[in-house]
C-alpha positions as CSV (number, residue, x, y, z in Angstrom):
1,X,-192.7,155.8,-26.6
2,X,-196.0,154.4,-28.1
3,X,-196.8,151.3,-29.3
4,X,-195.7,151.5,-33.3
5,X,-192.5,153.1,-31.9
6,X,-192.0,150.4,-30.1
7,X,-192.8,147.7,-32.6
8,X,-190.4,149.6,-35.3
9,X,-187.6,149.2,-32.2
10,X,-187.8,145.7,-31.9
11,X,-187.8,144.8,-35.4
12,X,-185.1,147.0,-36.1
13,X,-183.2,144.9,-33.0
14,X,-184.1,141.4,-34.5
15,X,-182.9,141.9,-37.4
16,X,-179.4,143.5,-36.0
17,X,-179.3,140.6,-33.5
18,X,-179.4,137.6,-36.6
19,X,-176.5,139.7,-37.8
20,X,-174.4,139.3,-35.4
21,X,-175.6,135.7,-34.4
22,X,-176.2,137.1,-30.7
23,X,-177.2,134.7,-28.5
24,X,-176.9,134.5,-24.2
25,X,-176.7,131.5,-22.0
26,X,-178.9,131.2,-19.1
27,X,-176.2,131.6,-16.2
28,X,-173.7,132.9,-18.4
29,X,-171.5,136.2,-18.0
30,X,-172.8,139.6,-19.8
31,X,-172.4,139.9,-23.5
32,X,-169.6,142.1,-24.2
33,X,-169.6,144.9,-26.5
34,X,-171.4,148.3,-26.5
35,X,-175.4,148.9,-26.8
36,X,-177.1,148.4,-29.9
37,X,-178.7,151.9,-30.1
38,X,-181.6,151.6,-33.0
39,X,-182.5,154.4,-35.3
40,X,-186.3,154.8,-36.1
41,X,-189.1,157.2,-37.7
42,X,-191.8,158.1,-35.2
43,X,-195.9,158.3,-36.2
44,X,-194.9,162.1,-36.5
45,X,-191.8,161.4,-38.7
46,X,-189.5,162.4,-36.8
47,X,-186.3,160.5,-36.5
48,X,-185.5,159.2,-33.0
49,X,-183.3,156.7,-31.3
50,X,-183.7,153.8,-28.7
51,X,-181.1,151.6,-27.0
52,X,-180.9,148.1,-26.6
53,X,-178.6,146.4,-24.5
54,X,-177.4,143.1,-22.6
55,X,-176.2,143.7,-19.1
56,X,-176.1,142.4,-15.7
57,X,-176.7,142.2,-12.0
58,X,-175.2,141.5,-8.9
59,X,-177.6,140.9,-5.7
60,X,-176.0,142.3,-2.9
61,X,-177.8,139.4,-0.5
62,X,-175.6,136.8,-2.1
63,X,-173.2,138.3,-4.3
64,X,-174.8,136.1,-7.7
65,X,-174.3,137.7,-10.6
66,X,-177.6,137.7,-13.4
67,X,-177.4,138.0,-16.9
68,X,-180.0,141.0,-18.0
69,X,-181.7,142.3,-21.5
70,X,-183.4,145.7,-21.4
71,X,-186.4,145.5,-24.5
72,X,-188.1,149.3,-25.1
73,X,-188.6,150.6,-21.9
74,X,-188.0,147.3,-19.5
75,X,-184.9,145.4,-18.2
76,X,-185.5,141.6,-17.6
77,X,-183.3,139.1,-15.6
78,X,-182.0,137.4,-18.5
79,X,-181.9,133.9,-16.0
80,X,-183.9,132.0,-13.4
81,X,-183.6,134.0,-9.8
82,X,-181.5,131.5,-7.7
83,X,-181.7,133.2,-4.4
84,X,-182.1,130.8,-1.4
85,X,-184.9,131.3,1.2
86,X,-185.2,129.3,4.5
87,X,-186.7,126.2,3.1
88,X,-186.8,126.7,-0.8
89,X,-185.0,124.1,-2.9
90,X,-183.4,124.5,-6.2
91,X,-183.8,121.7,-9.0
92,X,-180.4,119.9,-8.6
93,X,-181.7,119.6,-4.3
94,X,-184.7,117.8,-6.9
95,X,-182.4,115.4,-8.3
96,X,-182.0,117.3,-11.5
97,X,-178.9,117.1,-13.5
98,X,-178.5,121.2,-13.9
99,X,-179.0,124.2,-11.5
100,X,-181.7,125.8,-13.0
101,X,-182.6,128.1,-10.1
102,X,-184.5,128.2,-7.3
103,X,-188.3,127.2,-7.2
104,X,-190.8,128.8,-5.2
105,X,-194.4,129.1,-3.9
106,X,-196.4,131.9,-4.8
107,X,-196.1,133.3,-1.8
108,X,-192.5,133.6,-1.5
109,X,-192.2,134.8,-5.1
110,X,-194.1,137.6,-4.3
111,X,-191.3,138.9,-1.8
112,X,-187.8,136.7,-3.1
113,X,-186.9,139.9,-6.1
114,X,-183.9,141.7,-4.8
115,X,-184.5,145.4,-4.2
116,X,-185.1,147.7,-6.9
117,X,-187.0,144.6,-9.0
118,X,-190.3,142.9,-8.6
119,X,-192.3,140.2,-9.5
120,X,-193.7,140.8,-13.1
121,X,-197.5,141.3,-13.8
122,X,-199.5,139.8,-16.7
123,X,-200.1,142.9,-18.3
124,X,-195.8,143.4,-18.3
125,X,-195.1,139.8,-19.7
126,X,-197.9,140.8,-22.5
127,X,-196.4,144.0,-23.3
128,X,-192.8,142.0,-23.7
129,X,-195.0,139.0,-25.9
130,X,-196.8,141.8,-27.8
131,X,-193.7,143.3,-29.0
132,X,-192.0,140.5,-29.9
133,X,-194.7,138.7,-31.9
134,X,-195.5,142.6,-34.0
135,X,-191.9,142.3,-34.5
136,X,-191.2,138.8,-35.6
137,X,-193.0,136.1,-37.9
138,X,-192.6,133.3,-35.2
139,X,-194.2,133.3,-31.9
140,X,-192.7,135.3,-29.0
141,X,-192.1,131.8,-26.9
142,X,-189.8,130.8,-30.0
143,X,-187.9,134.0,-30.0
144,X,-187.3,133.9,-26.0
145,X,-187.0,129.9,-25.7
146,X,-182.9,128.7,-25.9
147,X,-181.5,126.7,-29.1
148,X,-181.2,123.9,-27.0
149,X,-182.4,121.2,-24.4
150,X,-186.4,121.1,-25.6
151,X,-187.6,117.7,-26.5
152,X,-189.3,117.0,-29.7
153,X,-192.6,116.3,-30.0
154,X,-194.4,112.9,-31.2
155,X,-194.0,114.2,-35.1
156,X,-190.1,114.8,-34.3
157,X,-190.7,118.5,-34.3
158,X,-188.3,120.2,-32.3
159,X,-189.1,122.2,-29.2
160,X,-186.4,124.6,-29.3
161,X,-186.4,128.2,-30.1
162,X,-183.8,131.1,-31.2
163,X,-183.4,132.8,-27.7
164,X,-182.9,136.1,-30.2
165,X,-182.8,138.5,-27.4
166,X,-181.0,136.2,-25.1
167,X,-183.7,136.0,-22.6
168,X,-182.9,131.8,-22.5
169,X,-185.7,130.3,-21.0
170,X,-184.8,126.5,-20.6
171,X,-187.3,123.5,-20.4
172,X,-186.8,122.9,-16.3
173,X,-189.7,121.3,-15.6
174,X,-191.4,122.4,-12.0
175,X,-192.5,120.7,-8.7
176,X,-195.5,120.1,-7.3
177,X,-195.7,117.2,-5.0
178,X,-192.5,115.8,-7.0
179,X,-190.4,117.3,-10.0
180,X,-191.4,116.6,-13.2
181,X,-191.1,117.4,-17.1
182,X,-187.5,118.7,-17.1
183,X,-186.8,119.0,-21.0
184,X,-190.7,119.4,-21.5
185,X,-191.7,122.4,-19.8
186,X,-191.2,125.6,-17.8
187,X,-193.2,127.9,-15.7
188,X,-192.6,131.6,-14.1
189,X,-195.1,133.4,-11.6
190,X,-197.0,136.2,-12.4
191,X,-197.6,139.1,-9.4
192,X,-201.4,138.5,-8.3
193,X,-203.7,136.9,-6.1
194,X,-204.8,133.0,-5.7
195,X,-208.2,132.3,-6.8
196,X,-211.3,131.2,-4.9
197,X,-210.2,127.4,-4.9
198,X,-206.1,128.2,-4.5
199,X,-204.8,128.6,-8.0
200,X,-203.0,131.3,-9.1
201,X,-201.7,132.4,-12.6
202,X,-198.0,131.7,-14.5
203,X,-196.3,132.0,-17.6
204,X,-196.0,128.6,-19.3
205,X,-193.9,127.4,-22.0
206,X,-193.9,123.8,-23.8
207,X,-191.8,121.7,-26.0
208,X,-194.5,120.7,-28.3
209,X,-195.2,124.2,-29.8
210,X,-193.6,127.5,-30.2
211,X,-195.8,129.6,-28.5
212,X,-195.9,130.8,-24.8
213,X,-199.6,129.8,-23.1
214,X,-200.9,132.8,-20.5
215,X,-202.9,132.7,-18.4
216,X,-202.0,129.1,-16.6
217,X,-203.3,127.9,-13.3
218,X,-201.2,126.5,-10.5
219,X,-202.0,125.4,-7.1
220,X,-201.1,127.9,-4.9
221,X,-198.2,125.8,-3.2
222,X,-196.5,124.7,-6.4
223,X,-193.2,125.5,-7.1
224,X,-192.0,126.8,-10.1
225,X,-189.5,129.8,-10.9
226,X,-189.3,133.5,-10.7
227,X,-187.8,136.3,-13.6
228,X,-187.8,139.6,-11.6
229,X,-188.3,142.7,-13.8
230,X,-186.1,146.2,-12.8
231,X,-188.2,148.7,-11.1
232,X,-185.8,151.7,-11.5
233,X,-185.6,151.7,-15.4
234,X,-189.4,151.1,-15.9
235,X,-190.0,153.7,-13.5
236,X,-187.3,156.4,-15.1
237,X,-188.9,155.5,-18.4
238,X,-192.2,156.3,-17.5
239,X,-190.8,159.4,-14.9
240,X,-187.9,160.4,-16.0
241,X,-184.5,160.6,-13.9
242,X,-184.8,162.0,-10.6
243,X,-182.3,164.8,-9.7
244,X,-182.6,168.2,-8.3
245,X,-185.0,169.4,-10.4
246,X,-187.5,167.0,-9.6
247,X,-186.6,167.1,-6.3
248,X,-190.2,166.4,-4.1
249,X,-191.9,166.5,-6.6
250,X,-194.4,163.2,-7.4
251,X,-195.0,161.0,-10.5
252,X,-197.4,157.8,-11.0
253,X,-196.1,154.8,-12.0
254,X,-198.0,151.3,-12.6
255,X,-201.0,153.3,-10.6
256,X,-198.8,153.8,-7.9
257,X,-197.0,157.4,-6.6
258,X,-193.4,158.0,-5.9
259,X,-191.8,160.8,-4.6
260,X,-188.2,162.3,-6.2
261,X,-186.0,162.3,-3.0
262,X,-182.7,162.5,-2.8
263,X,-182.0,161.4,-6.5
264,X,-183.8,158.6,-5.9
265,X,-188.2,157.6,-6.6
266,X,-189.4,156.4,-3.6
267,X,-192.9,155.5,-2.7
268,X,-194.4,158.4,-2.0
269,X,-196.6,158.2,1.5
270,X,-200.7,158.1,1.3
271,X,-200.6,162.0,2.4
272,X,-198.1,162.9,-0.3
273,X,-200.1,160.8,-2.5
274,X,-203.4,162.6,-1.8
275,X,-202.2,166.0,-1.5
276,X,-200.6,165.5,-4.7
277,X,-204.3,164.2,-6.3
278,X,-206.7,166.9,-4.7
279,X,-204.4,169.3,-3.1
280,X,-204.5,169.8,0.5
281,X,-207.1,169.5,2.5
282,X,-208.0,173.0,3.8
283,X,-211.0,175.1,5.0
284,X,-212.5,175.8,1.4
285,X,-212.3,171.7,0.4
286,X,-213.8,170.5,4.1
287,X,-216.2,167.4,3.4
288,X,-215.6,167.1,-0.2
289,X,-214.6,163.2,-1.7
290,X,-212.6,162.6,-4.0
291,X,-211.3,159.3,-5.3
292,X,-208.3,157.7,-5.5
293,X,-207.2,153.7,-6.7
294,X,-210.8,152.6,-6.2
295,X,-210.9,154.4,-2.6
296,X,-212.7,157.6,-1.6
297,X,-211.4,160.2,0.7
298,X,-212.5,162.7,2.3
299,X,-211.7,166.2,3.5
300,X,-212.0,165.9,7.4
301,X,-212.9,169.3,8.8
302,X,-212.0,168.4,12.4
303,X,-208.3,167.3,11.4
304,X,-207.4,169.0,8.4
305,X,-206.4,165.6,7.1
306,X,-207.7,163.6,4.0
307,X,-209.3,160.0,5.2
308,X,-211.1,157.1,4.1
309,X,-214.4,158.0,3.5
310,X,-217.7,156.2,4.7
311,X,-220.4,155.0,2.1
312,X,-222.5,157.6,3.6
313,X,-220.1,160.2,3.0
314,X,-219.4,159.2,-0.6
315,X,-223.0,159.4,-1.4
316,X,-224.0,161.7,0.7
317,X,-227.1,161.5,3.3
318,X,-229.3,158.3,2.8
319,X,-232.7,160.1,4.2
320,X,-236.6,160.0,3.7
321,X,-236.2,162.6,0.7
322,X,-233.7,160.3,-1.1
323,X,-235.8,157.0,-0.3
324,X,-235.2,154.9,-3.1
325,X,-232.7,157.4,-5.2
326,X,-229.7,155.6,-6.6
327,X,-226.0,156.5,-7.2
328,X,-223.2,154.8,-8.4
329,X,-219.4,154.5,-6.1
330,X,-216.4,153.1,-7.5
331,X,-218.6,151.0,-10.3
332,X,-221.2,149.5,-7.7
333,X,-224.7,151.2,-7.8
334,X,-226.6,151.4,-4.5
335,X,-230.1,152.8,-3.8
336,X,-231.2,154.6,-0.5
337,X,-233.4,152.2,1.6
338,X,-235.3,152.2,4.9
339,X,-234.8,149.5,7.5
340,X,-238.1,149.3,9.7
341,X,-241.2,150.8,9.4
342,X,-242.1,152.5,13.3
343,X,-238.8,154.4,13.6
344,X,-236.7,153.6,9.5
345,X,-233.0,153.6,9.8
346,X,-231.7,155.0,6.2
347,X,-229.1,153.8,4.7
348,X,-227.6,152.7,1.5
349,X,-228.1,149.2,0.4
350,X,-227.3,147.3,-3.1
351,X,-230.6,147.7,-5.3
352,X,-233.7,145.7,-5.0
353,X,-236.1,144.3,-7.1
354,X,-238.3,147.7,-6.2
355,X,-235.2,149.7,-7.3
356,X,-234.5,147.9,-10.9
357,X,-237.9,146.6,-11.9
358,X,-240.8,148.9,-13.6
359,X,-242.9,150.7,-11.1
360,X,-245.3,148.5,-9.2
361,X,-248.4,150.2,-10.0
362,X,-252.3,149.5,-9.8
363,X,-252.3,149.0,-14.0
364,X,-249.4,146.2,-13.2
365,X,-251.1,144.3,-10.4
366,X,-250.1,140.4,-10.2
367,X,-247.7,141.4,-13.1
368,X,-244.8,138.1,-12.9
369,X,-241.2,140.0,-13.6
370,X,-237.5,138.2,-12.7
371,X,-234.9,139.9,-11.0
372,X,-231.6,137.9,-9.8
373,X,-233.2,134.7,-10.9
374,X,-236.1,135.3,-8.4
375,X,-239.7,135.9,-9.5
376,X,-241.4,138.9,-8.0
377,X,-245.3,139.5,-8.1
378,X,-246.3,143.2,-7.9
379,X,-248.9,143.4,-4.9
380,X,-249.9,146.7,-3.4
381,X,-247.1,149.1,-4.9
382,X,-244.7,147.0,-4.2
383,X,-242.6,143.8,-5.7
384,X,-242.8,140.7,-3.6
385,X,-241.3,137.4,-3.7
386,X,-243.9,135.1,-5.5
387,X,-244.9,131.9,-4.0
388,X,-246.0,129.0,-6.1
389,X,-249.4,129.5,-5.8
390,X,-248.7,133.1,-7.7
391,X,-246.9,132.1,-10.0
392,X,-248.9,129.0,-11.3
393,X,-252.0,131.2,-11.2
394,X,-249.9,134.0,-13.5
395,X,-251.2,137.4,-14.2
396,X,-254.3,138.8,-14.5
397,X,-254.7,141.9,-16.7
398,X,-257.4,143.0,-19.0
399,X,-256.4,140.1,-21.6
400,X,-258.0,137.5,-19.4
401,X,-260.5,139.4,-17.5
402,X,-262.8,136.7,-16.2
403,X,-260.9,133.8,-17.0
404,X,-260.7,130.8,-14.9
405,X,-257.3,130.0,-13.5
406,X,-257.2,125.9,-11.1
407,X,-254.5,125.8,-8.8
408,X,-254.2,122.9,-6.9
409,X,-258.2,122.2,-7.4
410,X,-259.1,125.4,-6.3
411,X,-260.4,127.9,-8.9
412,X,-259.9,131.5,-9.2
413,X,-261.0,134.5,-11.3
414,X,-259.4,137.2,-12.7
415,X,-261.6,140.8,-11.9
416,X,-261.2,143.3,-13.7
417,X,-259.0,145.4,-11.3
418,X,-256.4,143.1,-11.9
419,X,-256.3,140.7,-8.8
420,X,-257.6,137.3,-8.5
421,X,-260.8,136.3,-6.4
422,X,-261.4,132.8,-4.9
423,X,-264.6,130.9,-6.7
424,X,-267.0,130.1,-3.7
425,X,-269.8,129.0,-2.7
426,X,-272.0,131.5,-3.8
427,X,-270.6,131.0,-7.3
428,X,-271.9,127.4,-7.0
429,X,-275.2,128.7,-6.0
430,X,-276.1,131.5,-8.2
431,X,-273.3,131.4,-11.2
432,X,-270.2,132.8,-11.3
433,X,-269.8,136.2,-10.0
434,X,-267.7,137.8,-12.9
435,X,-266.8,141.5,-13.8
436,X,-268.2,141.5,-16.8
437,X,-271.4,138.6,-16.7
438,X,-273.1,136.6,-14.2
439,X,-275.7,133.7,-14.5
440,X,-278.9,133.2,-13.8
441,X,-279.9,137.0,-14.0
442,X,-283.1,139.1,-12.5
443,X,-281.6,142.3,-13.2
444,X,-278.1,143.3,-15.0
445,X,-277.2,146.8,-14.6
446,X,-273.8,148.6,-16.5
447,X,-271.6,150.6,-13.8
448,X,-268.9,151.4,-16.2
449,X,-266.8,150.3,-19.1
450,X,-264.7,147.8,-17.1
451,X,-267.1,146.6,-14.4
452,X,-271.1,145.4,-13.7
453,X,-272.8,145.3,-10.5
454,X,-275.9,143.0,-10.9
455,X,-279.0,142.1,-8.2
456,X,-279.7,138.5,-7.9
457,X,-283.2,137.0,-6.2
458,X,-282.6,134.0,-4.6
459,X,-285.2,132.6,-2.0
460,X,-286.4,136.6,-1.2
461,X,-282.8,137.1,-0.3
462,X,-281.0,139.8,-2.5
463,X,-277.5,139.6,-3.5
464,X,-275.3,141.8,-4.8
465,X,-272.1,140.7,-7.5
466,X,-269.6,143.5,-7.5
467,X,-265.9,143.0,-8.2
468,X,-265.2,141.2,-4.2
469,X,-267.9,138.6,-5.4
470,X,-271.6,138.2,-4.1
471,X,-272.8,139.6,-0.9
472,X,-276.2,141.0,0.8
473,X,-277.5,143.7,-1.0
474,X,-278.1,146.9,1.0
475,X,-281.5,148.4,1.2
476,X,-281.1,151.2,-0.8
477,X,-279.3,149.2,-3.6
478,X,-282.8,146.8,-3.1
479,X,-285.1,149.6,-3.5
480,X,-282.9,151.3,-6.3
481,X,-282.9,147.9,-8.3
482,X,-279.1,148.1,-8.3
483,X,-279.0,151.3,-10.5
484,X,-275.8,153.1,-10.0
485,X,-275.5,156.7,-9.0
486,X,-272.9,158.0,-11.5
487,X,-272.3,161.1,-12.5
488,X,-275.1,161.6,-14.8
489,X,-278.0,160.2,-12.8
490,X,-277.2,162.8,-9.9
491,X,-280.1,165.3,-9.6
492,X,-282.3,162.0,-10.4
493,X,-284.7,160.5,-7.9
494,X,-286.7,157.1,-7.9
495,X,-289.2,155.4,-5.9
496,X,-288.5,152.7,-4.1
497,X,-289.1,149.2,-4.8
498,X,-289.9,147.7,-1.5
499,X,-292.1,150.7,-0.4
500,X,-292.9,153.4,-3.8
501,X,-293.2,155.8,-1.0
502,X,-290.2,156.1,0.0
503,X,-287.7,158.1,-2.8
504,X,-284.2,158.0,-3.2
505,X,-282.1,161.1,-4.9
506,X,-278.8,160.5,-6.6
507,X,-276.7,162.9,-4.6
508,X,-273.5,164.6,-5.9
509,X,-271.1,162.6,-4.1
510,X,-272.5,159.4,-5.7
511,X,-274.6,157.9,-3.8
512,X,-278.5,157.4,-3.4
513,X,-279.9,159.0,-0.3
514,X,-283.4,158.3,1.2
515,X,-285.1,161.8,0.9
516,X,-286.9,161.2,4.5
517,X,-283.6,160.5,6.0
518,X,-283.8,163.6,7.9
519,X,-279.7,163.7,8.6
520,X,-279.4,163.7,4.9
521,X,-281.7,166.6,3.9
522,X,-280.2,169.7,4.6
523,X,-276.5,169.0,3.2
524,X,-277.2,166.6,0.5
525,X,-281.0,166.4,-0.5
526,X,-282.2,169.6,-2.2
527,X,-285.8,171.3,-1.3
528,X,-287.3,169.8,-4.3
529,X,-286.7,166.5,-4.2
530,X,-287.9,167.0,-0.3
531,X,-291.0,168.3,-1.6
532,X,-294.4,166.3,-3.6
533,X,-292.4,165.5,-7.2
534,X,-295.9,165.6,-9.0
535,X,-297.1,169.0,-7.8
536,X,-295.6,172.3,-9.6
537,X,-293.8,174.6,-7.5
538,X,-293.6,178.5,-7.2
539,X,-290.9,180.8,-5.8
540,X,-290.9,183.7,-3.8
541,X,-287.7,185.6,-2.5
542,X,-288.1,187.1,1.0
543,X,-286.8,190.7,0.2
544,X,-285.4,191.3,4.0
545,X,-283.1,188.6,4.0
546,X,-283.1,187.5,0.4
547,X,-284.3,183.4,1.5
548,X,-286.1,181.6,-1.2
549,X,-289.5,179.8,-0.3
550,X,-291.2,177.3,-2.4
551,X,-294.7,178.7,-3.0
552,X,-297.9,176.1,-3.7
553,X,-301.3,177.5,-5.1
554,X,-304.6,175.7,-3.6
555,X,-307.7,176.9,-4.9
556,X,-307.3,180.8,-5.4
557,X,-304.2,181.0,-2.6
558,X,-300.9,181.0,-2.8
559,X,-299.1,179.0,0.1
560,X,-295.6,179.1,1.3
561,X,-294.7,175.4,0.6
562,X,-292.6,175.5,3.9
563,X,-291.8,177.0,7.4
564,X,-290.7,180.5,7.5
565,X,-287.1,181.1,8.5
566,X,-287.1,184.7,9.2
567,X,-286.4,186.8,12.5
568,X,-285.0,190.2,13.1
569,X,-283.4,192.2,16.5
570,X,-287.2,193.1,17.2
571,X,-288.8,190.0,16.9
572,X,-289.8,187.6,19.9
573,X,-290.6,184.2,19.4
574,X,-293.8,182.8,19.1
575,X,-295.4,186.4,19.9
576,X,-294.8,188.7,17.3
577,X,-295.7,189.1,13.7
578,X,-293.2,188.3,11.3
579,X,-295.5,188.9,7.8
580,X,-294.9,191.6,5.7
581,X,-297.9,193.6,6.6
582,X,-298.3,194.9,3.3
583,X,-298.1,191.6,1.1
584,X,-299.3,188.6,3.5
585,X,-302.6,187.9,4.8
586,X,-303.4,188.0,8.6
587,X,-300.0,186.6,10.8
588,X,-300.4,184.2,13.3
589,X,-299.3,185.1,16.6
590,X,-299.1,182.0,18.4
591,X,-296.8,180.1,16.6
592,X,-294.4,179.6,14.0
593,X,-295.7,181.2,10.8
594,X,-297.3,179.3,7.8
595,X,-298.4,181.8,5.8
596,X,-300.6,183.0,2.2
597,X,-299.6,185.1,-0.3
598,X,-302.2,187.9,-1.2
599,X,-306.0,187.8,0.0
600,X,-308.7,186.0,-1.6
């Protein structure tokens, strides 16, 4: 039934009960008379009928008879359970004037209801209260409490209720080391687990107000009362009557599966439940994973049966290709991690800072972030726990390049590459070496928009200031005045400072190379850079092999400015002329030829 439908039913029921002055005592027999069928119009405009009735139940274990009341889909005991367990006591055993029933610990309460009945959950109590409170202007507590026995509060207001549906909640008191609060108080256990410090939930009713109170926490070993709720009626209300037409069919009630067997709903076996939800485990479903009641099951290809899946089976294999991939399973998030470095083991684990924080990139170096109440710092593409010194220094970003941070009397400078450098002895001698400025310079050369390389001369020793701090300058840096070999400088040449006879050429690899360095000539320094830059050279192409030679004119003669490099199959080294007879002058036959072009 829908919520609106139930509310309309209860309103009609209570009105009829008021007219009939219908009251039940907690231990009395069931009220005589036929059930009161209630007519109402459902939300779709259809006329419907619901039965509200009182009744009774006899416990087969000891023959005791209990009054019952059915409200909507639920049939409740209208009095406290009075079944004696070994070691249990009733209220009279604790010296009360009346027997209100047996008091139970939560452990006892979970198993004491007779077959076909159960200890109600908080949700089931709340369903009852919600229906009553929507149907009546007074609270559900007043509707359920007895009309007598409750004390008045300090203002003289009676704690009695209306007992409109015969639920008969009495002021029993309870036991917690001693029995107390009779006439003022009662409570009922709720089906649930105790919390971490040994307390569990119950429903409470007080004398000083008309309401009910929940959730209330009671010591796990406290002894209070139990009201049982019928299973069968609730099952039937949800699944319908189990008859021949439904034999072997399966239904779901209270998140559990029930199978119709021999005209009775019985809890399904786990195999029945899994086959009902997923289908039988057959070849087409092998290794597939399904979720049921917060548990993952896998169709095992070896047994052709459903079984509980391991985490790796539920999420898929964690491998190098899936590193840092995140997946959600039963409301929890997992990340594929590598454990170890030499031979890593890959497995699913709870996400860490490197999963949840923004990716640690060069642009985020030294950035601080908080995760799970811990502070992390971006170092070498990985988020690591930040130590006290790192936290004290703070972040180094383009906003504070060249700024100084002092931690425990030690100074650090923020560099343009987002890293901190400790200020050292050389900084004291020559002025702080920063990424953008330097003190007491003999030469300042800009190398890029974010960094400067400066050359500093001190006591005839050259020091270079770069992003790592001061260091001894190299011979090339000294000869080139620290001038950078950048893309725009490629192909240029400069004379050395220490010896002008040394020349340095800016190569495409962005490095200065001495043109006298034989190991560099062939690959990086072109012929034009190795020749005299003050001479204007010509060029000639040898038609025999296509090689190009530089030429120089001396007086009226034109000479090759480099050694001839021609050979053919008839050539015998050093013995036969290789000059072109119709072009070149007399050949030299005893040694490699350096030839002139043309004749005087």
